[in-house]
C-alpha positions as a Markdown table, in Angstrom:
| # | Residue | x | y | z |
|---|---|---|---|---|
| 1 | Met | 57.9 | -148.5 | 4.5 |
| 2 | Val | 61.9 | -150.2 | 3.8 |
| 3 | Leu | 65.2 | -149.3 | 4.8 |
| 4 | Leu | 67.4 | -148.4 | 1.8 |
| 5 | Ser | 69.7 | -150.2 | 3.3 |
| 6 | Asp | 68.2 | -153.3 | 3.4 |
| 7 | Leu | 66.5 | -152.7 | -0.3 |
| 8 | Leu | 70.0 | -152.4 | -2.0 |
| 9 | Arg | 70.6 | -155.9 | -0.7 |
| 10 | Tyr | 67.7 | -157.3 | -2.8 |
| 11 | Glu | 68.5 | -159.7 | -6.0 |
| 12 | Leu | 67.8 | -157.5 | -9.4 |
| 13 | Val | 66.5 | -160.2 | -11.7 |
| 14 | Asp | 65.0 | -159.5 | -15.3 |
| 15 | Arg | 62.5 | -161.7 | -16.8 |
| 16 | Ala | 64.5 | -164.2 | -18.7 |
| 17 | Gly | 66.0 | -165.1 | -15.3 |
| 18 | Glu | 69.7 | -162.7 | -15.8 |
| 19 | Thr | 70.7 | -161.1 | -12.8 |
| 20 | Arg | 72.9 | -158.1 | -12.2 |
| 21 | Arg | 74.4 | -155.8 | -9.2 |
| 22 | Leu | 72.1 | -153.2 | -7.5 |
| 23 | Val | 74.0 | -150.2 | -7.3 |
| 24 | Asp | 71.9 | -147.0 | -6.4 |
| 25 | Phe | 68.6 | -145.4 | -7.0 |
| 26 | Ser | 68.2 | -141.6 | -8.4 |
| 27 | Ile | 65.5 | -139.5 | -7.6 |
| 28 | Asp | 64.5 | -136.2 | -8.4 |
| 29 | Pro | 64.4 | -133.9 | -5.4 |
| 30 | Ala | 62.6 | -131.1 | -7.2 |
| 31 | Ala | 59.6 | -133.7 | -7.2 |
| 32 | Gly | 58.2 | -132.6 | -4.2 |
| 33 | Asp | 58.0 | -133.2 | -0.3 |
| 34 | Tyr | 58.6 | -137.0 | -1.2 |
| 35 | Pro | 60.3 | -137.7 | -4.1 |
| 36 | Pro | 60.0 | -140.8 | -6.1 |
| 37 | Val | 62.6 | -142.9 | -7.2 |
| 38 | Ala | 63.2 | -142.2 | -10.7 |
| 39 | Ser | 65.5 | -145.0 | -11.9 |
| 40 | Leu | 68.2 | -147.5 | -10.5 |
| 41 | Leu | 71.6 | -148.2 | -11.1 |
| 42 | Leu | 73.2 | -151.5 | -11.6 |
| 43 | Arg | 76.7 | -152.9 | -12.5 |
| 44 | Asp | 76.6 | -154.8 | -15.7 |
| 45 | Pro | 79.3 | -158.1 | -16.3 |
| 46 | Ser | 81.7 | -155.5 | -17.7 |
| 47 | Arg | 81.7 | -153.6 | -14.4 |
| 48 | His | 80.1 | -150.7 | -16.3 |
| 49 | Glu | 77.3 | -148.9 | -14.6 |
| 50 | Arg | 74.1 | -148.7 | -16.3 |
| 51 | Glu | 71.2 | -146.5 | -15.6 |
| 52 | Leu | 67.5 | -148.6 | -16.2 |
| 53 | Pro | 64.4 | -146.1 | -15.7 |
| 54 | Trp | 61.6 | -147.2 | -13.2 |
| 55 | Arg | 58.9 | -148.5 | -15.4 |
| 56 | Asn | 57.4 | -151.6 | -14.8 |
| 57 | Ile | 59.7 | -152.5 | -12.1 |
| 58 | Ala | 58.0 | -154.5 | -9.7 |
| 59 | Ile | 59.5 | -155.5 | -6.0 |
| 60 | Asp | 58.5 | -159.1 | -4.5 |
| 61 | Trp | 59.0 | -158.3 | -1.2 |
| 62 | Gln | 59.0 | -161.9 | 0.0 |
| 63 | Arg | 61.4 | -163.3 | -2.0 |
| 64 | Arg | 63.4 | -160.0 | -1.5 |
| 65 | Leu | 63.6 | -159.4 | -5.4 |
| 66 | Ile | 63.3 | -156.0 | -7.9 |
| 67 | Gln | 62.3 | -157.6 | -10.8 |
| 68 | Val | 62.7 | -155.7 | -14.6 |
| 69 | Pro | 61.3 | -156.2 | -17.8 |
| 70 | Ser | 64.9 | -156.3 | -19.2 |
| 71 | Phe | 68.5 | -155.3 | -18.7 |
| 72 | Asp | 68.9 | -154.4 | -22.4 |
| 73 | Leu | 67.0 | -151.5 | -21.5 |
| 74 | Ala | 69.4 | -150.2 | -19.2 |
| 75 | Arg | 71.4 | -147.2 | -20.6 |
| 76 | Glu | 74.9 | -146.6 | -20.1 |
| 77 | Val | 75.7 | -143.6 | -17.4 |
| 78 | Thr | 77.9 | -141.1 | -18.8 |
| 79 | Ser | 79.5 | -138.2 | -16.7 |
| 80 | Asp | 78.5 | -135.2 | -19.3 |
| 81 | Ala | 74.5 | -135.0 | -18.2 |
| 82 | Pro | 73.9 | -131.0 | -17.7 |
| 83 | Ala | 72.7 | -131.8 | -14.3 |
| 84 | Pro | 74.0 | -135.1 | -12.4 |
| 85 | Pro | 71.0 | -137.1 | -11.0 |
| 86 | Val | 70.8 | -137.3 | -6.8 |
| 87 | Leu | 71.9 | -140.6 | -5.8 |
| 88 | Leu | 70.5 | -141.8 | -2.5 |
| 89 | Arg | 73.3 | -144.5 | -1.6 |
| 90 | Arg | 76.2 | -141.8 | -3.2 |
| 91 | Asp | 74.6 | -138.6 | -2.0 |
| 92 | Val | 72.2 | -138.8 | 0.5 |
| 93 | Leu | 73.2 | -142.1 | 2.5 |
| 94 | Asp | 75.5 | -140.6 | 5.4 |
| 95 | Ala | 75.0 | -137.0 | 3.6 |
| 96 | Leu | 74.8 | -134.0 | 6.5 |
| 97 | Val | 71.1 | -132.6 | 6.8 |
| 98 | Leu | 69.1 | -130.2 | 8.6 |
| 99 | Asp | 66.4 | -131.8 | 10.8 |
| 100 | Leu | 63.9 | -128.9 | 11.0 |
| 101 | Lys | 61.6 | -130.1 | 13.3 |
| 102 | His | 64.5 | -130.5 | 15.8 |
| 103 | Arg | 66.2 | -127.6 | 14.7 |
| 104 | Gln | 69.7 | -129.6 | 14.5 |
| 105 | Ala | 72.3 | -130.8 | 11.8 |
| 106 | Ala | 72.5 | -134.3 | 11.7 |
| 107 | Arg | 73.9 | -137.5 | 9.5 |
| 108 | Ala | 71.1 | -139.4 | 7.3 |
| 109 | Asn | 72.2 | -142.9 | 8.7 |
| 110 | Asp | 69.4 | -144.4 | 6.8 |
| 111 | Leu | 66.9 | -143.6 | 4.8 |
| 112 | Trp | 63.0 | -144.6 | 4.3 |
| 113 | Leu | 60.8 | -145.6 | 1.6 |
| 114 | Arg | 57.3 | -146.7 | 0.7 |
| 115 | Glu | 55.9 | -148.4 | -2.3 |
| 116 | Glu | 52.7 | -146.5 | -3.4 |
| 117 | Gly | 51.0 | -146.9 | -6.9 |
| 118 | Gly | 53.9 | -149.1 | -8.4 |
| 119 | Arg | 56.4 | -146.5 | -7.5 |
| 120 | Leu | 59.0 | -145.8 | -4.4 |
| 121 | Trp | 59.2 | -142.7 | -2.6 |
| 122 | Leu | 61.9 | -141.4 | -0.4 |
| 123 | Arg | 59.5 | -140.3 | 2.9 |
| 124 | Gly | 62.2 | -140.3 | 5.9 |
| 125 | Ala | 65.3 | -140.2 | 7.4 |
| 126 | Asp | 66.8 | -142.2 | 10.3 |
| 127 | Leu | 69.1 | -140.3 | 12.4 |
| 128 | Ser | 69.8 | -142.4 | 14.8 |
| 129 | Ala | 72.9 | -144.6 | 16.0 |
| 130 | Trp | 71.0 | -147.6 | 15.5 |
| 131 | Ala | 70.3 | -147.3 | 12.0 |
| 132 | Leu | 74.2 | -147.0 | 11.4 |
| 133 | Leu | 74.5 | -150.3 | 13.6 |
| 134 | Arg | 72.0 | -152.2 | 11.5 |
| 135 | Arg | 74.1 | -151.2 | 8.2 |
| 136 | Leu | 77.0 | -151.9 | 9.8 |
| 137 | Gly | 75.8 | -155.7 | 11.0 |
| 138 | His | 74.0 | -155.9 | 7.2 |
| 139 | Gly | 70.5 | -155.8 | 9.1 |
| 140 | Leu | 71.2 | -158.4 | 11.8 |
| 141 | Phe | 71.8 | -155.9 | 14.5 |
| 142 | Gly | 69.9 | -152.9 | 15.6 |
| 143 | His | 66.6 | -153.6 | 15.2 |
| 144 | Gly | 65.5 | -153.2 | 18.8 |
| 145 | Gly | 67.1 | -149.8 | 19.1 |
| 146 | Glu | 64.9 | -146.5 | 19.2 |
| 147 | Arg | 64.7 | -144.7 | 16.2 |
| 148 | Gln | 65.0 | -141.2 | 15.1 |
| 149 | Ile | 63.0 | -141.0 | 11.6 |
| 150 | Val | 62.1 | -137.7 | 10.5 |
| 151 | Asp | 59.5 | -136.9 | 7.7 |
| 152 | Trp | 61.6 | -135.9 | 4.5 |
| 153 | Lys | 59.6 | -132.8 | 4.2 |
| 154 | Glu | 61.0 | -131.5 | 7.6 |
| 155 | Ile | 64.6 | -132.6 | 6.3 |
| 156 | Glu | 66.7 | -130.3 | 4.0 |
| 157 | Phe | 69.4 | -132.1 | 2.3 |
| 158 | Leu | 72.7 | -130.1 | 1.8 |
| 159 | Arg | 75.6 | -130.7 | -1.0 |
| 160 | Gly | 78.6 | -128.9 | 0.5 |
| 161 | Asp | 78.5 | -127.2 | -2.7 |
| 162 | Arg | 77.2 | -123.4 | -2.8 |
| 163 | Ala | 76.6 | -123.4 | -6.4 |
| 164 | Ala | 74.4 | -126.4 | -6.4 |
| 165 | Ala | 71.8 | -123.4 | -4.1 |
| 166 | Arg | 71.4 | -121.8 | -7.7 |
| 167 | Gln | 68.8 | -125.1 | -8.5 |
| 168 | Ala | 66.4 | -123.8 | -6.1 |
| 169 | Gly | 63.7 | -126.4 | -7.2 |
| 170 | Asp | 66.1 | -129.0 | -5.3 |
| 171 | Tyr | 65.4 | -127.7 | -2.1 |
| 172 | His | 62.1 | -127.9 | 0.6 |
| 173 | His | 63.1 | -123.9 | 1.8 |
| 174 | Arg | 61.1 | -124.5 | 5.0 |
| 175 | Val | 64.6 | -123.1 | 6.8 |
| 176 | Ala | 63.5 | -119.7 | 5.3 |
| 177 | Gln | 60.7 | -119.8 | 8.3 |
| 178 | Leu | 62.7 | -120.1 | 11.1 |
| 179 | Pro | 63.7 | -116.4 | 12.4 |
| 180 | Pro | 67.4 | -115.7 | 11.4 |
| 181 | Ala | 68.8 | -116.1 | 14.7 |
| 182 | Gln | 67.7 | -119.6 | 14.6 |
| 183 | Ile | 69.3 | -120.2 | 11.3 |
| 184 | Ala | 72.6 | -118.6 | 12.2 |
| 185 | Arg | 72.7 | -121.3 | 15.4 |
| 186 | Leu | 72.1 | -123.9 | 12.6 |
| 187 | Leu | 74.7 | -122.5 | 10.2 |
| 188 | Asp | 77.1 | -123.5 | 13.6 |
| 189 | Gln | 76.4 | -126.7 | 13.5 |
| 190 | Leu | 77.8 | -126.9 | 9.8 |
| 191 | Pro | 80.9 | -127.2 | 8.1 |
| 192 | Tyr | 81.2 | -124.1 | 6.4 |
| 193 | Leu | 80.9 | -125.2 | 2.8 |
| 194 | His | 77.4 | -126.2 | 3.7 |
| 195 | Ala | 76.8 | -122.9 | 5.9 |
| 196 | Ala | 77.4 | -121.3 | 2.7 |
| 197 | Glu | 75.2 | -123.5 | 0.9 |
| 198 | Leu | 72.4 | -123.3 | 3.1 |
| 199 | Leu | 72.9 | -119.1 | 3.3 |
| 200 | Ala | 72.8 | -119.1 | -0.5 |
| 201 | Leu | 69.3 | -120.7 | 0.1 |
| 202 | Leu | 67.6 | -118.4 | 1.6 |
| 203 | Pro | 66.1 | -115.0 | 0.4 |
| 204 | Glu | 68.6 | -112.2 | 0.3 |
| 205 | Ser | 66.8 | -110.4 | 3.5 |
| 206 | Ile | 66.6 | -113.1 | 5.5 |
| 207 | Ala | 70.2 | -114.4 | 4.4 |
| 208 | Ala | 71.4 | -110.6 | 5.4 |
| 209 | Gln | 69.4 | -110.6 | 8.7 |
| 210 | Thr | 71.4 | -114.3 | 9.4 |
| 211 | Leu | 74.6 | -112.9 | 8.7 |
| 212 | Glu | 73.9 | -110.3 | 11.5 |
| 213 | Ser | 72.8 | -113.2 | 13.7 |
| 214 | Met | 76.1 | -115.0 | 13.3 |
| 215 | Thr | 79.5 | -115.0 | 15.5 |
| 216 | Pro | 82.2 | -112.8 | 13.8 |
| 217 | Glu | 84.9 | -116.1 | 13.0 |
| 218 | Arg | 82.0 | -117.7 | 11.4 |
| 219 | Gln | 80.5 | -115.0 | 9.8 |
| 220 | Leu | 83.7 | -114.0 | 8.4 |
| 221 | Gln | 84.4 | -117.5 | 7.3 |
| 222 | Val | 80.8 | -118.2 | 5.4 |
| 223 | Phe | 81.1 | -114.8 | 4.0 |
| 224 | Glu | 84.3 | -115.7 | 1.9 |
| 225 | Glu | 82.8 | -118.7 | 0.7 |
| 226 | Leu | 79.9 | -116.8 | -1.2 |
| 227 | Ala | 79.9 | -115.8 | -4.4 |
| 228 | Pro | 81.4 | -112.0 | -5.0 |
| 229 | Glu | 77.8 | -110.6 | -6.4 |
| 230 | His | 76.0 | -112.3 | -3.7 |
| 231 | Arg | 78.6 | -111.2 | -0.9 |
| 232 | Gly | 77.6 | -107.5 | -2.4 |
| 233 | Arg | 74.0 | -108.0 | -1.8 |
| 234 | Leu | 74.2 | -109.2 | 1.6 |
| 235 | Leu | 76.9 | -106.6 | 2.6 |
| 236 | Ala | 73.5 | -103.7 | 1.2 |
| 237 | Gly | 70.9 | -105.7 | 2.8 |
| 238 | Met | 72.7 | -105.7 | 6.3 |
| 239 | Ala | 72.4 | -103.0 | 8.9 |
| 240 | Pro | 75.2 | -100.3 | 8.7 |
| 241 | Asp | 76.9 | -101.4 | 11.9 |
| 242 | Ala | 77.2 | -104.9 | 11.0 |
| 243 | Ala | 78.2 | -104.5 | 7.7 |
| 244 | Ala | 81.2 | -102.2 | 8.6 |
| 245 | Asp | 82.5 | -104.8 | 11.7 |
| 246 | Leu | 82.3 | -107.2 | 8.8 |
| 247 | Leu | 84.6 | -105.2 | 6.4 |
| 248 | Gly | 86.7 | -104.4 | 9.1 |
| 249 | Cys | 87.4 | -108.3 | 9.5 |
| 250 | Leu | 88.7 | -108.4 | 5.9 |
| 251 | Glu | 91.6 | -107.9 | 4.4 |
| 252 | Pro | 92.3 | -104.1 | 3.4 |
| 253 | Gly | 92.4 | -105.3 | -0.6 |
| 254 | Gln | 89.1 | -107.5 | 0.0 |
| 255 | Ala | 87.5 | -104.7 | 1.6 |
| 256 | Arg | 88.1 | -102.5 | -0.6 |
| 257 | Ser | 86.8 | -104.8 | -3.4 |
| 258 | Glu | 83.8 | -105.3 | -1.6 |
| 259 | Leu | 83.3 | -101.5 | -0.9 |
| 260 | Glu | 83.5 | -100.8 | -4.5 |
| 261 | Arg | 80.6 | -103.5 | -5.5 |
| 262 | Leu | 78.2 | -101.5 | -3.4 |
| 263 | Pro | 75.7 | -99.1 | -4.7 |
| 264 | Glu | 75.5 | -95.3 | -3.5 |
| 265 | Pro | 74.6 | -94.2 | -0.6 |
| 266 | Arg | 75.4 | -97.3 | 1.0 |
| 267 | Arg | 79.3 | -97.5 | -0.3 |
| 268 | Thr | 79.4 | -93.7 | 1.5 |
| 269 | His | 77.5 | -94.6 | 5.1 |
| 270 | Leu | 80.1 | -97.6 | 5.4 |
| 271 | Leu | 83.1 | -95.6 | 4.6 |
| 272 | Asp | 81.8 | -92.9 | 7.2 |
| 273 | Leu | 81.6 | -95.8 | 9.7 |
| 274 | Leu | 84.8 | -97.3 | 9.0 |
| 275 | Arg | 86.8 | -93.8 | 9.4 |
| 276 | Tyr | 86.4 | -94.5 | 13.3 |
| 277 | Pro | 88.2 | -97.0 | 16.2 |
| 278 | Glu | 85.7 | -100.2 | 16.4 |
| 279 | Asp | 85.8 | -99.4 | 20.5 |
| 280 | Ser | 84.5 | -96.1 | 20.2 |
| 281 | Val | 80.9 | -94.5 | 19.8 |
| 282 | Gly | 81.6 | -94.0 | 15.7 |
| 283 | Gly | 82.4 | -97.7 | 15.5 |
| 284 | Ile | 79.3 | -99.5 | 17.0 |
| 285 | Met | 76.6 | -97.0 | 15.9 |
| 286 | Thr | 74.5 | -97.0 | 12.9 |
| 287 | Asn | 74.3 | -93.9 | 10.4 |
| 288 | Glu | 70.9 | -94.9 | 8.8 |
| 289 | Val | 69.0 | -93.0 | 10.7 |
| 290 | Val | 65.5 | -91.4 | 10.6 |
| 291 | Val | 65.3 | -87.6 | 10.3 |
| 292 | Val | 62.3 | -85.1 | 9.7 |
| 293 | Pro | 62.9 | -81.1 | 9.1 |
| 294 | Ala | 61.3 | -79.5 | 12.4 |
| 295 | Glu | 59.4 | -76.8 | 10.7 |
| 296 | Met | 57.5 | -79.9 | 8.9 |
| 297 | Arg | 54.0 | -80.5 | 9.5 |
| 298 | Val | 53.5 | -83.7 | 11.1 |
| 299 | Gly | 50.8 | -84.8 | 8.5 |
| 300 | Glu | 53.7 | -83.7 | 5.9 |
| 301 | Ala | 56.1 | -86.0 | 7.8 |
| 302 | Arg | 54.2 | -89.3 | 7.9 |
| 303 | Gln | 53.8 | -89.2 | 3.8 |
| 304 | Ala | 57.5 | -88.2 | 3.6 |
| 305 | Leu | 59.3 | -90.9 | 5.7 |
| 306 | Ala | 57.5 | -93.7 | 4.1 |
| 307 | Asp | 60.7 | -94.6 | 2.3 |
| 308 | Gln | 63.2 | -94.0 | 5.2 |
| 309 | Leu | 60.9 | -96.8 | 7.2 |
| 310 | Arg | 60.7 | -98.7 | 4.6 |
| 311 | Ala | 64.9 | -98.6 | 3.7 |
| 312 | Phe | 66.2 | -98.5 | 7.0 |
| 313 | Asp | 66.5 | -101.4 | 10.3 |
| 314 | Phe | 66.1 | -98.9 | 13.2 |
| 315 | Val | 62.5 | -96.5 | 12.9 |
| 316 | His | 62.3 | -96.3 | 16.9 |
| 317 | Tyr | 62.9 | -92.9 | 16.8 |
| 318 | Val | 62.5 | -90.1 | 14.2 |
| 319 | Tyr | 64.9 | -87.1 | 14.9 |
| 320 | Ala | 64.2 | -83.6 | 14.1 |
| 321 | Val | 66.8 | -81.9 | 12.2 |
| 322 | Asp | 67.1 | -78.0 | 11.0 |
| 323 | Asp | 67.3 | -79.4 | 7.8 |
| 324 | Pro | 68.0 | -83.0 | 5.6 |
| 325 | Glu | 71.1 | -82.0 | 4.4 |
| 326 | Gln | 73.2 | -80.3 | 7.2 |
| 327 | Arg | 71.1 | -82.2 | 9.9 |
| 328 | His | 71.7 | -80.2 | 12.9 |
| 329 | Leu | 69.8 | -82.0 | 15.5 |
| 330 | Arg | 66.9 | -80.1 | 17.1 |
| 331 | Gly | 64.5 | -82.9 | 18.7 |
| 332 | Val | 63.5 | -86.3 | 19.0 |
| 333 | Leu | 60.1 | -87.8 | 18.7 |
| 334 | Ser | 58.8 | -91.5 | 18.8 |
| 335 | Leu | 57.0 | -93.3 | 16.1 |
| 336 | Arg | 53.6 | -93.0 | 18.0 |
| 337 | Asp | 54.4 | -89.5 | 18.9 |
| 338 | Leu | 54.2 | -88.8 | 14.9 |
| 339 | Leu | 51.6 | -91.2 | 14.7 |
| 340 | Val | 49.2 | -89.8 | 17.3 |
| 341 | Gly | 50.3 | -85.9 | 16.8 |
| 342 | Asp | 48.0 | -83.4 | 15.0 |
| 343 | Glu | 49.0 | -83.4 | 11.9 |
| 344 | Arg | 48.6 | -79.5 | 11.7 |
| 345 | Cys | 51.3 | -78.9 | 14.2 |
| 346 | Ala | 54.8 | -78.6 | 13.6 |
| 347 | Val | 57.5 | -81.2 | 14.4 |
| 348 | Ala | 58.9 | -79.3 | 16.5 |
| 349 | Glu | 56.0 | -78.6 | 18.5 |
| 350 | Val | 55.6 | -82.4 | 19.5 |
| 351 | Met | 59.2 | -83.2 | 19.4 |
| 352 | Asn | 61.5 | -83.4 | 22.7 |
| 353 | Pro | 63.9 | -81.0 | 22.4 |
| 354 | Arg | 65.8 | -81.9 | 25.6 |
| 355 | Ile | 67.6 | -84.7 | 24.2 |
| 356 | Glu | 71.1 | -86.5 | 25.4 |
| 357 | Thr | 74.0 | -86.8 | 23.0 |
| 358 | Ile | 77.5 | -88.2 | 22.5 |
| 359 | Gly | 80.2 | -87.6 | 20.5 |
| 360 | Pro | 81.7 | -90.6 | 17.5 |
| 361 | Leu | 85.1 | -90.4 | 19.3 |
| 362 | Glu | 84.1 | -91.5 | 23.0 |
| 363 | Pro | 84.5 | -94.8 | 24.4 |
| 364 | Ala | 81.9 | -97.4 | 23.1 |
| 365 | His | 81.9 | -98.9 | 26.6 |
| 366 | Glu | 80.4 | -95.2 | 28.2 |
| 367 | Ala | 77.8 | -95.0 | 25.5 |
| 368 | Ala | 76.3 | -98.3 | 26.4 |
| 369 | Gln | 76.3 | -97.9 | 30.2 |
| 370 | Arg | 74.8 | -94.5 | 29.5 |
| 371 | Leu | 71.9 | -96.0 | 27.2 |
| 372 | Ala | 71.4 | -98.5 | 29.8 |
| 373 | Asp | 71.2 | -95.9 | 32.9 |
| 374 | Ala | 68.9 | -94.0 | 31.0 |
| 375 | Gly | 67.0 | -96.8 | 29.5 |
| 376 | Leu | 66.6 | -95.7 | 26.4 |
| 377 | Ala | 66.4 | -97.5 | 23.0 |
| 378 | Ala | 69.3 | -95.3 | 21.8 |
| 379 | Leu | 71.5 | -92.4 | 22.0 |
| 380 | Pro | 71.9 | -90.0 | 19.1 |
| 381 | Val | 75.5 | -89.5 | 18.2 |
| 382 | Thr | 76.6 | -85.8 | 17.2 |
| 383 | Ala | 79.5 | -83.9 | 15.8 |
| 384 | Pro | 81.1 | -80.9 | 17.9 |
| 385 | Asp | 78.8 | -78.5 | 15.7 |
| 386 | Gly | 75.6 | -80.3 | 16.4 |
| 387 | Arg | 75.3 | -82.7 | 13.2 |
| 388 | Leu | 73.6 | -85.8 | 13.4 |
| 389 | Leu | 75.9 | -88.8 | 12.8 |
| 390 | Gly | 73.8 | -91.5 | 13.7 |
| 391 | Ala | 72.7 | -93.1 | 16.7 |
| 392 | Val | 73.9 | -95.9 | 19.2 |
| 393 | Thr | 71.1 | -98.7 | 19.2 |
| 394 | Phe | 70.3 | -100.7 | 22.7 |
| 395 | Asp | 71.6 | -104.0 | 21.1 |
| 396 | Ala | 74.7 | -102.4 | 20.0 |
| 397 | Ala | 75.2 | -101.1 | 23.8 |
| 398 | Leu | 73.9 | -104.9 | 25.0 |
| 399 | Ala | 76.8 | -106.2 | 23.1 |
| 400 | Gln | 79.1 | -104.2 | 25.0 |
| 401 | Leu | 77.9 | -104.6 | 28.4 |
| 402 | Ala | 76.9 | -109.0 | 28.1 |
| 403 | Pro | 79.0 | -111.3 | 28.7 |
| 404 | Pro | 80.5 | -113.1 | 25.2 |
| 405 | Ser | 78.1 | -116.1 | 25.4 |
| 406 | Leu | 75.2 | -113.8 | 24.9 |
| 407 | Cys | 76.7 | -111.6 | 22.7 |
| 408 | Asp | 77.5 | -114.5 | 20.5 |
| 409 | Arg | 73.8 | -115.4 | 20.4 |
| 410 | Gly | 73.7 | -112.2 | 17.5 |
| 411 | Leu | 71.0 | -110.6 | 19.4 |
| 412 | Arg | 69.8 | -107.8 | 17.3 |
| 413 | Ile | 66.4 | -105.5 | 18.5 |
| 414 | Phe | 66.4 | -102.1 | 17.0 |
| 415 | Ser | 68.6 | -102.4 | 14.3 |
């Protein structure tokens, strides 16, 4: 194993004995967990940078030499390449990276490479302060210090450019294996451009949940850095109450543009929520709830609910209504009631008709307190005429009652 900072001090020489200044090494991040060095960059006597492919290049570790066949094989580096190479010294060293093993953002203070099969492979990053001391001391200091070496396959290298995320093969994508709330905490550690890049890397369903879990200030900052079409898809994938909260933080003109970009019925759902003050029951409820006609047979209801169960976040309760269009509330049943009930019975026979409700203009804090006192997962919200408008979920209530430090963790249990 060799440190990049050490390797950059090696002498570069060809078979004729001529020397050149070694500038950098290029890699292809899409080449696997451990990308190989693809070429080296050198500076010719006229101070132009030239690139030499990593073919027939040998390293003499004892004499600290990098030996190349001929400098005549080096080609001039131009800026019009369709995909600029990733350079270890210029792009990766000192870059902000995600250490997925330890769930932290850090600086790559040095890089470790290994020679195998005549090639150099990027194998890890040293995130310790000692690595920086070694570099500043030109290798004379810091060797006795503790190393914090992270395997490169556990590193997500970020460029600070959301457009770079379109090159999907350049990333490990292991960050998508973390729970959205943990990803949101990682995003809090990043500059907003890096955070937007990371969000663009994620599958959109996970990105939407991650956006929901972020603090409102950070959420807005990152959201505005995303491409317009990406913002629309994330809004469409978020829970309605969370999406409405985000839209409510935007300037009116921008909020209107974002709404116009959304498909129906998502646009209508969000407009319905935005009509209510944010500190009211209507302002914290979700209006995507699972409903079934009270007169429908249980067996038929199981089949009819498949699409709703796939599309909605809150599916803990099923609300029985007189008609799916009018939605006057008749009762409530849990998914367990629906699954174990006799399929020949009507929904009205297995539902609970004694149900506590709340109006949309009641104070949000009151709904939260009633939910907590009753030990319910949700409280249905109804209009004065009994129409079902939505439900206040337990996590929405928790956000009203819990201290701000806990709310900032973005807890979402039922929606």
